[in-house]
Backbone as CSV, one residue per row, in Angstrom:
resi,resn,N_x,N_y,N_z,CA_x,CA_y,CA_z,C_x,C_y,C_z
1,MET,92.858,139.355,88.817,93.862,138.812,87.349,93.160,138.798,85.993
2,SER,93.670,139.343,85.542,93.539,139.835,84.149,92.871,138.585,83.401
3,ALA,92.086,139.165,82.360,91.276,137.702,81.222,92.799,137.719,80.605
4,GLU,93.888,138.449,80.327,94.609,137.915,79.376,95.949,137.545,80.127
5,HIS,95.905,137.360,81.713,97.022,136.946,82.567,97.096,135.187,82.283
6,LYS,97.935,134.956,82.286,97.838,133.148,82.358,99.227,132.696,83.153
7,PRO,98.803,131.858,84.165,99.798,131.273,84.977,101.127,130.365,84.183
8,LYS,102.364,130.866,84.428,103.132,130.419,83.617,103.603,128.944,84.393
9,PRO,103.723,128.039,83.214,103.425,126.942,83.203,104.760,125.836,84.172
10,LEU,104.218,125.055,85.027,105.384,124.882,86.111,106.421,123.913,85.546
11,PRO,107.721,123.993,86.657,109.224,122.961,85.486,108.382,121.528,85.547
12,PHE,109.200,121.053,85.139,109.057,119.376,85.041,109.149,118.835,86.524
13,VAL,109.874,119.239,86.796,110.270,118.551,88.069,108.899,118.550,88.949
14,ALA,108.557,119.617,89.049,106.862,119.749,89.907,105.532,118.510,89.278
15,ASN,106.001,118.796,87.905,105.242,117.742,87.333,105.353,116.470,87.760
16,PHE,106.029,116.422,87.282,106.960,114.684,88.079,106.515,114.568,89.504
17,ALA,106.866,115.255,90.448,106.283,114.791,91.809,105.311,115.048,91.949
18,ALA,104.465,115.864,91.538,102.856,115.413,91.443,102.438,114.039,91.415
19,GLY,102.954,113.824,89.981,102.755,112.515,89.681,102.683,111.210,90.833
20,ALA,103.909,111.204,91.180,104.438,110.153,92.282,103.817,110.396,93.155
21,ILE,103.672,111.572,93.968,103.027,111.604,95.251,101.261,110.830,94.758
22,ALA,100.621,111.093,93.644,99.339,111.001,93.180,99.511,109.103,93.021
23,GLY,100.386,108.747,92.036,100.297,107.529,92.261,100.929,106.410,93.487
24,ILE,101.988,107.276,94.622,101.971,106.271,95.760,100.370,106.215,96.557
25,SER,99.894,107.150,96.555,98.669,107.273,97.374,97.680,106.647,96.756
26,GLU,97.465,106.785,95.070,96.441,105.554,94.999,96.815,104.167,95.089
27,ILE,98.129,103.739,95.052,98.454,102.423,94.817,98.054,101.931,96.227
28,LEU,98.360,102.772,97.405,98.510,102.285,98.846,96.861,101.838,99.190
29,THR,96.125,102.327,98.728,94.685,102.474,98.824,93.840,101.643,98.234
30,PHE,94.579,100.911,96.911,93.706,100.401,96.319,94.349,98.932,95.844
31,TYR,95.409,98.723,96.108,95.866,97.049,95.938,95.523,95.903,95.770
32,PRO,94.832,95.884,96.669,93.646,94.361,96.906,93.069,94.111,95.418
33,LEU,92.929,95.118,94.913,91.640,94.802,93.693,92.585,94.501,93.058
34,ASP,94.102,95.080,92.908,94.690,94.678,91.909,95.154,93.072,92.027
35,VAL,95.427,93.036,92.825,95.791,91.412,93.159,95.035,90.433,92.792
36,VAL,93.314,90.811,93.388,92.268,89.633,92.601,91.700,90.103,91.077
37,LYS,91.825,91.353,90.773,91.869,91.407,89.030,92.487,90.379,88.075
38,THR,93.673,90.679,88.449,95.009,89.730,87.597,94.951,87.823,88.314
39,ARG,94.291,87.842,89.701,93.929,86.282,89.508,92.635,85.856,88.255
40,MET,91.887,86.945,89.003,90.682,86.429,87.486,90.996,86.474,86.275
41,GLN,91.797,86.712,85.990,92.522,87.479,84.338,93.315,86.150,83.956
42,LEU,93.907,85.427,84.615,95.050,84.367,84.763,94.163,82.687,84.739
43,ASP,92.809,83.645,85.644,92.173,82.253,85.467,90.893,81.696,83.667
44,THR,91.524,80.548,83.072,91.219,80.299,82.284,89.237,79.487,82.623
45,GLY,89.096,79.318,83.384,88.446,78.473,83.419,87.010,79.568,84.184
46,LYS,85.881,78.969,84.559,84.966,79.263,85.104,84.846,80.769,85.793
47,SER,84.445,81.431,86.143,85.549,82.790,86.976,84.413,82.874,88.398
48,GLN,85.379,82.587,89.536,84.282,82.367,90.590,83.825,83.782,91.211
49,GLY,84.135,85.276,90.471,83.979,87.021,90.328,84.720,86.909,91.551
50,LEU,84.306,88.489,91.898,85.358,89.203,92.791,84.833,88.785,93.862
51,VAL,83.505,88.430,94.632,83.725,88.138,96.361,84.430,86.627,96.064
52,GLY,84.166,85.886,95.185,85.007,84.233,95.078,85.991,85.027,95.296
53,THR,86.830,85.248,94.376,87.873,85.320,94.634,88.362,85.886,95.635
54,LEU,87.956,86.714,95.801,88.693,87.363,96.957,89.037,86.809,98.390
55,SER,86.934,85.871,98.683,87.187,84.991,100.136,88.212,84.204,99.443
56,SER,87.687,83.101,98.624,89.670,82.006,97.830,90.811,82.712,98.432
57,ILE,91.042,83.623,98.249,92.697,83.989,98.487,92.665,84.382,99.984
58,VAL,91.728,84.894,100.810,92.335,85.021,102.181,91.663,83.856,102.808
59,LYS,90.783,82.335,102.934,91.069,81.411,103.095,92.198,80.483,102.911
60,GLN,92.221,80.995,101.212,93.670,79.510,101.313,94.457,80.094,101.795
61,GLU,94.635,81.390,101.255,96.741,81.960,101.175,96.608,82.332,102.809
62,GLY,95.680,83.477,102.897,95.918,84.808,103.759,95.527,86.026,103.517
63,VAL,95.154,86.863,104.840,94.960,88.449,103.839,96.374,88.770,103.456
64,GLY,97.318,88.133,103.608,98.986,88.820,102.980,99.231,89.012,101.876
65,ARG,98.231,87.290,101.513,98.515,87.551,100.138,97.939,88.997,99.043
66,LEU,96.992,89.509,99.880,96.328,90.722,99.127,97.080,91.705,98.219
67,TYR,98.499,91.820,99.525,99.566,92.591,99.554,100.844,91.761,98.459
68,ARG,100.863,90.263,97.694,101.867,89.959,97.513,102.411,90.515,96.436
69,GLY,103.674,90.820,95.967,103.887,91.946,94.940,103.111,93.491,95.003
70,LEU,103.511,93.669,96.417,103.095,95.410,96.418,104.570,96.231,95.894
71,VAL,105.592,95.415,96.534,106.437,95.881,96.035,107.425,96.703,94.442
72,PRO,106.830,95.879,93.565,107.532,96.466,92.151,106.720,97.194,92.032
73,PRO,104.956,97.240,92.070,104.568,98.602,91.246,104.521,99.416,92.100
74,LEU,105.306,99.655,93.683,105.560,100.035,94.511,106.523,101.428,94.080
75,LEU,107.478,100.522,93.609,108.893,101.125,93.138,108.142,101.541,91.679
76,LEU,107.604,101.364,91.317,107.198,101.597,89.697,106.201,102.583,89.664
77,GLU,105.527,103.260,90.673,104.533,103.924,90.750,105.012,105.378,90.710
78,ALA,105.869,105.824,91.295,106.488,107.021,91.572,107.089,107.411,89.613
79,PRO,107.532,106.845,89.282,108.280,107.258,87.705,107.300,106.610,87.015
80,LYS,105.984,105.875,87.273,104.958,105.649,86.230,104.262,107.152,86.057
81,ARG,103.765,107.002,87.687,102.575,108.028,87.080,103.429,109.915,86.810
82,ALA,104.676,110.054,87.046,105.236,110.860,87.434,105.745,111.266,85.192
83,VAL,106.027,109.946,84.704,105.795,110.101,83.458,104.758,110.267,82.562
84,LYS,103.669,109.767,83.152,102.384,109.948,82.542,101.789,111.368,83.196
85,PHE,101.856,111.881,83.557,101.759,113.380,83.752,102.589,114.332,83.060
86,ALA,103.630,114.157,83.296,104.869,115.111,82.864,104.746,114.796,81.300
87,ALA,104.500,113.813,80.696,104.048,113.213,79.208,102.959,114.007,78.385
88,ASN,101.706,113.729,79.552,100.748,114.076,79.078,100.710,115.900,79.029
89,ASP,101.610,116.416,79.930,101.992,117.825,80.206,102.906,117.934,78.643
90,PHE,104.035,117.855,78.412,104.977,117.754,77.519,104.001,117.485,76.171
91,TRP,103.549,116.425,75.804,102.247,116.490,74.591,101.326,116.829,74.343
92,GLY,101.020,117.998,75.705,99.590,118.324,75.734,100.606,120.241,74.945
93,LYS,101.405,120.077,74.968,101.727,121.754,74.700,101.728,121.583,73.251
94,HIS,102.819,120.386,73.150,103.229,120.305,71.348,102.296,120.345,70.653
95,TYR,101.048,119.765,71.182,100.279,119.503,70.152,99.578,120.408,69.962
96,VAL,99.156,121.576,70.984,98.681,122.810,70.446,99.100,123.673,70.022
97,ASP,100.688,123.838,69.841,101.227,124.487,69.387,101.574,123.873,67.864
98,TRP,101.253,122.804,67.572,101.566,121.728,66.231,99.993,122.745,65.082
99,SER,99.358,122.157,66.345,97.693,122.252,65.232,97.601,123.881,65.488
100,GLY,98.045,124.465,65.814,97.630,125.598,65.426,96.680,126.428,66.424
101,GLU,96.101,125.237,67.101,95.002,125.411,68.238,95.605,126.636,69.075
102,SER,94.626,127.327,69.518,94.992,128.531,70.800,95.045,127.991,71.808
103,LYS,93.841,126.710,71.954,93.631,125.895,73.392,93.828,124.415,73.178
104,MET,93.542,123.552,74.082,93.364,122.127,74.060,91.637,121.901,73.440
105,THR,91.696,121.109,72.718,90.319,120.683,72.096,90.194,118.808,72.694
106,GLN,89.340,118.338,72.085,88.832,117.082,72.602,89.788,116.327,71.887
107,SER,89.956,116.358,70.474,90.409,115.341,69.544,92.134,115.407,69.927
108,LEU,92.767,116.655,70.959,93.933,116.802,71.031,94.332,115.976,72.301
109,SER,93.277,116.352,72.679,93.412,115.648,74.478,93.251,114.268,74.413
110,ILE,92.474,113.853,73.604,92.749,112.157,73.180,93.729,111.511,73.086
111,LEU,94.503,112.342,71.474,95.953,112.033,71.219,96.689,112.622,72.179
112,THR,97.026,113.533,73.156,97.663,113.311,74.266,97.752,112.361,75.120
113,GLY,96.909,112.033,75.643,96.909,110.833,76.403,97.158,109.321,75.697
114,CYS,96.643,109.415,74.204,97.396,107.998,73.917,99.173,108.500,74.036
115,SER,99.537,109.608,73.630,100.756,110.398,73.421,101.440,109.672,74.969
116,ALA,101.170,109.664,75.599,101.794,109.733,77.172,101.386,108.639,77.621
117,GLY,100.361,107.511,77.302,100.335,106.594,77.736,101.158,105.774,76.776
118,ALA,101.682,105.776,75.598,102.754,105.171,74.906,103.867,105.307,75.369
119,THR,104.253,106.596,75.884,105.673,106.787,76.589,105.555,106.032,77.991
120,GLU,104.888,106.200,78.273,104.599,105.398,79.827,104.875,104.571,79.693
121,SER,103.852,103.633,78.891,104.431,102.330,78.880,105.979,101.252,78.627
122,VAL,106.491,102.379,78.384,108.130,101.896,78.269,108.874,101.640,79.113
123,VAL,108.289,102.485,80.410,108.768,102.532,81.609,108.370,101.045,82.292
124,VAL,107.176,100.404,82.266,106.159,99.750,83.158,106.555,98.683,82.869
125,VAL,107.323,97.754,81.478,107.025,96.435,81.486,107.557,95.755,82.419
126,PRO,108.730,95.509,82.617,109.847,94.960,83.390,108.880,94.858,85.029
127,PHE,108.318,95.523,85.383,107.812,96.264,86.957,106.508,95.026,86.624
128,GLU,105.290,95.493,85.782,104.427,94.745,85.752,104.858,93.270,85.630
129,LEU,105.548,93.193,84.719,105.610,91.277,84.741,106.678,90.951,85.507
130,VAL,106.855,91.563,87.032,107.518,90.998,87.658,105.879,90.709,89.139
131,LYS,105.503,92.134,89.070,104.527,92.023,89.236,103.531,90.798,89.507
132,ILE,102.855,90.705,87.947,102.111,89.072,87.471,102.682,88.342,87.792
133,LYS,104.044,87.868,88.097,104.450,86.860,88.410,104.365,86.343,89.431
134,LEU,104.414,87.756,91.000,104.533,87.360,91.741,102.788,86.978,92.584
135,GLN,101.669,87.634,91.624,100.490,87.806,91.974,99.985,86.602,91.389
136,ASP,100.709,85.933,90.783,99.574,84.112,90.100,100.054,83.773,91.456
137,LYS,98.616,82.495,91.552,98.199,81.869,92.741,99.269,80.329,92.301
138,ALA,100.025,80.269,91.576,100.740,79.462,90.995,102.111,79.438,91.360
139,SER,102.369,81.067,91.684,103.637,81.442,92.146,104.793,80.824,93.086
140,THR,105.958,80.584,93.177,106.940,80.163,93.908,108.296,80.481,94.417
141,PHE,108.195,81.762,93.444,109.045,82.884,92.995,109.167,83.590,95.141
142,LYS,110.301,83.482,95.510,110.498,84.021,96.605,110.560,85.605,96.856
143,GLY,110.610,86.178,96.119,110.418,88.022,96.109,110.821,88.504,94.316
144,PRO,110.761,89.772,94.773,110.720,90.519,93.293,112.345,90.040,92.865
145,MET,113.166,90.281,93.435,114.684,89.975,92.580,114.631,88.559,92.025
146,ASP,113.849,87.540,93.075,113.961,86.334,92.531,113.705,86.074,91.017
147,VAL,112.079,86.619,91.222,111.593,86.861,89.882,113.027,87.323,88.646
148,VAL,113.267,88.502,88.634,114.179,89.148,87.865,115.594,88.483,87.428
149,LYS,116.125,87.330,88.612,117.051,86.661,88.297,117.008,85.280,87.947
150,GLN,115.349,84.918,87.995,115.167,83.292,87.089,114.848,84.051,85.739
151,VAL,113.830,85.105,85.546,113.672,85.517,84.133,114.602,85.494,83.446
152,ILE,115.730,86.352,84.028,117.082,86.619,83.389,117.885,85.268,82.805
153,GLN,117.982,84.358,83.733,118.853,83.581,84.097,118.297,82.354,82.632
154,LYS,116.931,82.230,82.737,116.099,81.349,82.065,116.055,82.130,80.101
155,GLN,115.899,83.152,80.027,115.655,84.042,78.828,116.548,85.637,78.510
156,GLY,117.450,85.312,79.023,117.562,86.939,79.218,117.464,88.028,79.119
157,VAL,117.937,89.240,79.480,117.029,90.512,79.993,115.988,90.592,79.061
158,LEU,116.234,90.776,77.664,114.798,91.165,77.210,113.455,90.492,77.628
159,GLY,113.983,89.253,78.384,113.121,88.760,79.023,111.968,89.162,79.880
160,LEU,112.588,90.411,80.372,112.035,91.088,81.769,111.052,92.479,80.799
161,TYR,110.979,91.831,79.533,110.471,93.029,78.254,109.108,92.165,77.601
162,ALA,109.096,90.741,77.551,107.694,90.660,77.565,106.284,90.921,77.974
163,GLY,105.410,90.825,76.465,104.412,91.672,76.900,104.274,92.988,76.640
164,MET,105.836,93.846,76.115,105.839,94.985,75.451,104.820,95.395,74.997
165,GLU,104.271,94.608,73.848,103.839,95.237,72.833,102.031,95.146,73.524
166,SER,101.778,94.014,74.211,100.470,94.422,74.846,100.023,95.456,75.767
167,THR,101.127,95.623,76.508,101.655,97.119,77.485,101.316,98.202,77.015
168,PHE,102.273,98.222,75.673,101.807,99.625,75.038,100.444,99.748,74.308
169,TRP,99.809,98.973,74.185,98.147,99.305,73.756,97.055,99.035,75.365
170,ARG,98.136,98.652,76.546,97.045,99.127,77.463,96.659,100.198,77.801
171,HIS,97.984,101.130,77.773,98.624,102.323,77.901,98.143,103.084,77.095
172,PHE,98.118,102.921,76.138,97.823,103.455,74.798,96.179,104.061,74.847
173,TRP,95.381,103.067,74.849,93.843,103.049,75.192,93.471,103.693,76.673
174,TRP,94.117,103.155,77.600,93.098,103.471,78.838,93.619,105.095,78.887
175,ASN,94.788,105.412,78.525,95.514,106.982,78.917,94.718,108.018,77.429
176,GLY,94.225,107.290,76.472,93.539,107.961,75.914,92.285,108.021,76.130
177,GLY,91.339,107.547,76.453,89.877,107.403,77.897,89.906,108.232,78.465
178,TYR,91.216,107.550,79.705,90.967,108.661,80.677,91.355,110.129,80.474
179,PHE,92.204,110.918,79.809,92.643,112.514,80.004,91.138,112.406,78.652
180,GLY,90.941,112.203,77.843,89.666,112.220,76.742,88.539,112.776,77.725
181,CYS,88.534,112.226,78.920,86.698,111.926,79.159,87.590,113.100,80.435
182,ILE,87.980,113.447,81.018,88.485,114.159,81.907,87.974,115.848,81.233
183,PHE,88.412,115.711,79.884,88.446,117.015,78.814,86.909,117.076,79.237
184,THR,86.349,116.130,78.568,84.921,116.096,78.130,84.068,116.610,79.560
185,VAL,84.044,115.818,80.570,83.791,115.679,81.454,84.142,117.207,82.898
186,LYS,85.018,117.918,82.675,85.175,118.850,83.310,84.670,120.105,82.534
187,GLY,84.343,120.158,80.819,83.697,121.304,80.470,82.359,121.226,80.336
188,MET,81.785,119.751,81.017,80.150,119.834,81.426,79.644,120.043,82.550
189,LEU,80.936,119.924,83.379,80.397,120.291,85.009,80.133,122.063,85.259
190,PRO,79.497,122.022,86.038,79.822,123.934,86.567,81.321,124.586,86.850
191,LYS,81.144,125.449,86.237,83.120,126.240,86.267,82.401,126.301,88.251
192,PRO,83.455,125.923,88.855,83.781,126.132,89.749,83.973,127.318,90.261
193,LYS,83.721,127.668,91.435,83.366,129.256,92.202,84.665,129.060,93.562
194,THR,84.551,128.038,93.903,85.605,127.424,95.339,86.353,126.378,95.078
195,SER,87.098,126.317,95.817,88.597,125.598,96.071,87.710,124.028,96.112
196,LYS,86.462,124.266,96.616,85.616,122.159,96.973,84.910,122.493,96.134
197,ASP,84.343,123.401,95.101,84.151,123.332,94.080,85.133,122.726,92.590
198,GLU,86.546,122.827,92.810,87.352,122.237,92.238,87.565,121.065,92.825
199,LEU,87.760,121.090,93.882,88.272,119.335,94.129,87.203,118.751,93.991
200,PHE,85.776,118.675,94.049,85.088,118.273,93.596,84.895,117.622,92.043
201,ASN,85.144,118.755,91.020,85.174,119.123,89.642,86.031,117.668,89.213
202,ASN,87.512,117.855,90.044,88.643,116.985,89.229,88.401,115.791,90.022
203,PHE,87.699,115.489,91.425,87.298,114.026,91.231,86.701,113.418,90.400
204,VAL,85.071,113.769,90.331,84.206,113.476,89.226,84.644,112.956,87.592
205,SER,85.185,114.054,87.532,86.509,114.079,86.016,86.976,113.063,85.879
206,GLY,88.080,113.331,86.853,88.956,111.984,87.552,88.036,110.705,87.184
207,ALA,87.300,110.244,88.463,86.839,109.283,88.466,85.810,108.325,86.760
208,VAL,85.121,109.211,86.340,84.539,109.159,84.840,85.547,108.869,84.296
209,GLY,86.865,109.792,83.761,87.938,109.334,83.222,88.339,107.681,83.472
210,GLY,88.740,107.487,84.443,89.312,106.074,84.987,87.951,104.866,84.517
211,LEU,86.483,105.318,84.384,85.901,104.314,84.068,85.304,103.363,82.421
212,CYS,85.707,105.349,82.187,86.397,104.872,80.783,87.971,104.179,80.062
213,GLY,88.666,105.163,81.153,89.762,104.243,80.245,89.544,102.679,80.409
214,THR,89.302,102.120,81.968,89.252,100.733,82.009,88.066,99.642,80.950
215,MET,86.848,100.705,80.836,86.571,99.717,79.939,86.845,99.755,78.126
216,LEU,87.494,101.016,77.892,88.115,100.787,76.318,89.540,99.651,76.609
217,ASN,90.576,100.003,78.399,91.724,99.221,77.735,91.576,97.577,78.200
218,THR,90.368,96.975,78.820,90.661,95.618,79.875,91.037,94.535,78.689
219,PRO,90.443,94.353,77.511,90.966,93.202,77.010,92.521,93.118,76.877
220,PHE,92.670,94.343,76.437,94.329,94.584,76.220,95.308,94.331,77.842
221,ASP,94.064,94.542,78.943,94.692,94.230,80.255,95.342,92.658,80.503
222,VAL,93.986,91.944,79.935,93.935,90.685,80.037,94.900,89.805,79.194
223,VAL,94.725,89.853,78.181,95.478,89.472,76.996,97.412,89.881,77.446
224,LYS,97.698,91.090,78.458,98.933,91.350,78.802,99.596,90.250,79.695
225,SER,98.406,90.072,80.582,98.514,89.427,82.211,98.612,87.615,81.234
226,ARG,98.226,87.818,80.510,98.241,86.140,79.869,99.417,85.803,79.492
227,ILE,99.951,86.928,78.833,101.580,86.936,77.995,102.436,87.022,79.260
228,GLN,102.089,87.657,80.082,103.456,87.677,81.161,103.685,86.621,81.901
229,GLY,102.215,85.965,82.634,101.871,84.751,83.604,102.422,83.981,82.761
230,ALA,102.666,83.552,81.696,102.632,82.484,81.010,104.559,81.871,81.209
231,GLU,104.357,80.528,81.246,106.068,80.029,81.919,106.681,79.754,79.711
232,ARG,107.655,80.449,79.726,108.051,80.952,78.782,109.018,79.207,78.618
233,ILE,109.103,78.197,77.607,109.782,77.153,77.369,110.374,77.046,75.874
234,PRO,111.595,77.030,76.222,112.922,77.229,74.726,112.054,76.184,73.605
235,GLY,111.780,76.814,72.587,111.464,75.779,71.650,109.591,75.586,71.553
236,VAL,109.030,76.145,72.298,107.511,75.928,72.550,106.889,77.405,71.811
237,LYS,105.908,77.146,71.245,105.619,78.863,70.379,104.673,79.146,71.871
238,PRO,104.656,80.231,72.327,103.560,80.278,73.239,102.431,80.828,72.885
239,LYS,100.986,80.542,73.808,99.993,80.187,72.914,99.341,81.873,73.010
240,TYR,100.371,82.514,73.993,99.974,83.981,74.004,100.672,84.925,73.699
241,ASN,101.413,85.748,72.585,102.145,86.059,72.000,102.235,87.786,72.038
242,TRP,101.481,87.680,70.693,100.437,89.077,70.140,99.920,89.338,70.665
243,THR,99.503,91.143,70.260,98.379,91.266,71.619,96.642,91.047,70.708
244,TYR,96.798,91.347,69.367,94.894,91.769,68.188,94.852,90.126,68.331
245,PRO,96.194,88.620,68.073,96.000,87.658,67.839,95.917,86.754,68.921
246,ALA,95.978,86.853,69.992,95.516,86.712,71.503,94.471,86.879,71.582
247,ILE,93.846,88.100,71.791,91.795,88.180,71.834,91.323,88.220,70.747
248,ALA,91.968,87.399,69.686,90.879,86.763,68.653,91.048,84.904,69.554
249,THR,92.434,84.736,69.484,92.561,83.567,70.286,90.836,83.341,71.413
250,MET,90.852,84.102,72.343,90.248,84.258,73.677,88.935,83.859,73.281
251,LEU,88.445,85.346,71.842,87.502,84.892,71.439,86.844,83.981,71.191
252,ARG,87.314,83.121,70.330,87.018,81.871,69.948,87.106,80.969,71.010
253,GLU,88.308,80.897,72.083,87.672,79.931,72.553,87.148,79.697,73.991
254,GLU,87.062,80.672,74.151,86.007,81.300,75.296,85.361,82.690,75.801
255,GLY,85.076,83.129,74.256,83.970,83.838,74.647,84.262,85.147,74.891
256,PHE,83.450,86.583,74.106,83.444,87.861,74.497,83.695,88.133,76.416
257,ALA,82.974,87.397,76.736,83.096,87.512,78.643,84.885,87.298,78.670
258,SER,85.243,86.571,78.449,86.668,86.605,78.521,87.924,87.509,78.675
259,LEU,87.185,88.355,77.726,88.120,89.583,77.529,87.606,91.055,78.449
260,TYR,86.783,90.666,79.491,86.325,91.522,80.320,86.447,90.656,81.951
261,LYS,87.482,90.025,81.810,87.706,89.204,83.492,88.521,89.877,83.946
262,GLY,87.898,90.340,85.476,88.603,90.991,85.795,87.898,92.427,86.347
263,PHE,87.159,92.586,85.271,86.666,94.384,85.192,86.077,94.937,86.300
264,ILE,85.864,93.923,87.122,84.830,94.532,88.574,85.845,94.801,89.620
265,PRO,86.570,94.079,89.999,88.102,95.051,90.462,88.368,95.801,90.039
266,LYS,88.846,96.110,88.695,89.502,96.978,87.880,89.137,97.921,88.386
267,VAL,87.530,98.091,87.916,87.205,99.309,87.491,86.574,99.856,88.985
268,LEU,86.418,98.966,89.932,86.372,99.739,91.645,87.605,100.183,91.630
269,ARG,89.068,99.642,91.396,90.167,100.192,91.660,90.722,101.668,90.994
270,LEU,90.285,101.541,89.309,90.580,102.435,88.300,89.389,103.940,88.146
271,ALA,88.535,103.254,88.709,87.337,104.555,88.579,87.505,105.451,90.024
272,PRO,87.211,105.317,91.210,87.621,106.279,92.165,89.446,106.248,92.431
273,GLY,90.118,105.353,91.683,91.505,105.868,91.714,91.814,107.011,90.855
274,GLY,90.950,106.539,89.786,91.775,108.102,88.673,91.163,108.944,89.363
275,GLY,90.193,109.202,90.081,89.952,110.553,90.817,90.777,111.133,91.407
276,VAL,90.828,109.589,92.541,91.916,110.244,94.087,93.647,110.642,93.268
277,LEU,93.499,109.996,91.788,95.226,110.395,91.171,94.578,111.795,90.746
278,LEU,93.789,112.296,90.160,93.723,113.662,89.827,93.184,114.456,90.601
279,LEU,92.585,114.045,91.845,92.777,114.849,93.260,94.378,115.484,93.748
280,VAL,94.995,114.367,93.703,95.749,114.615,94.444,96.855,115.170,93.485
281,VAL,97.332,115.388,92.377,98.283,115.704,91.510,97.338,117.277,90.991
282,GLU,96.598,117.494,91.492,96.107,119.216,91.097,96.189,119.493,92.279
283,PHE,96.072,118.794,93.646,96.120,119.745,94.987,97.643,119.824,95.358
284,THR,98.375,118.671,94.338,99.882,118.979,94.428,100.445,120.143,93.725
285,LEU,99.622,119.954,93.077,100.356,121.134,91.730,99.961,122.290,92.139
286,GLY,98.738,122.741,92.554,98.539,123.786,93.544,99.296,124.394,94.804
287,VAL,100.048,123.250,95.505,100.478,123.625,96.219,102.032,124.079,95.940
288,PHE,102.220,122.919,94.790,103.360,123.611,94.183,103.515,125.245,93.330
289,ARG,102.164,125.712,93.171,102.157,126.843,92.849,102.121,128.168,93.739
290,GLN,101.819,127.714,95.119,101.689,128.806,95.682,103.386,128.808,96.548
291,VAL,103.913,127.798,96.588,105.192,128.145,96.800,106.282,128.832,95.730
292,LEU,106.008,128.976,94.955,106.634,129.399,93.817,106.445,130.678,93.768
293,GLY,104.743,130.762,93.914,104.402,132.023,93.850,104.042,132.462,92.565
294,PRO,104.295,133.906,91.990,104.093,135.003,90.951,105.528,133.988,89.864
295,PRO,105.321,133.755,88.570,104.356,134.264,87.488,103.709,132.778,87.825
296,TYR,103.281,131.865,88.589,102.829,130.650,88.276,101.738,130.260,88.644
297,ILE,100.978,131.806,89.485,99.724,131.859,90.232,99.116,132.318,89.131
């Protein structure tokens, strides 16, 4: 391959499919940690910790409870991850063109990730709300459709978008940290000489990106869980409504540590999960390139 040759960018459908396959792979592997994380975030008292919360769920509610609420995120993961990587590809190309740079830079990578997160957040809100309602220990809903039915009956269709603003900030900061760190870590790692080296670099950079993204966005995730998990009572102002005022309320009433409730199960899921995600995406895109042949190789 000559120095001037660059593979043609893959079509949108390839990025969409790669993101979808990666998302489903990640969620099937790590979902129980998400249930534990949500329980810890909704608990306004003293946290039992990861092990205590996990053992409490298993002892009191059974192992099956660790998979309660799986259907909404499973249905969501394909479009969500697909939108994430397709949007990242879309914004990345446009920001490079608009900036006049010849290639992606660190600042453009962060801006691209944040923009992809903002785009992704619009898709996920109703699914996240249903998932949180089902994961709550006090949940009496029969299933996903029962949540949708009751929310619409009580609050109208817009009720499904409760927590939209907090979801925006959660995805904005996670994606900025994730894609920004991937760019930096890949630049620090030795240039891959074999396909195994490339897979290793993708996993490491994805895992570090997942860790950085999780550190940045956990307070916003906690607030989102509180907003979406709360029962909406007509005429009564919710305690948690907007992201930054809610963060201030939690700092005042529960202290700084409350903003990182559920951090351990969240990072245990999203750090290796971020590695798995990028690994599967890059592998799938590589398969597409081989199938489509020149000029995509």
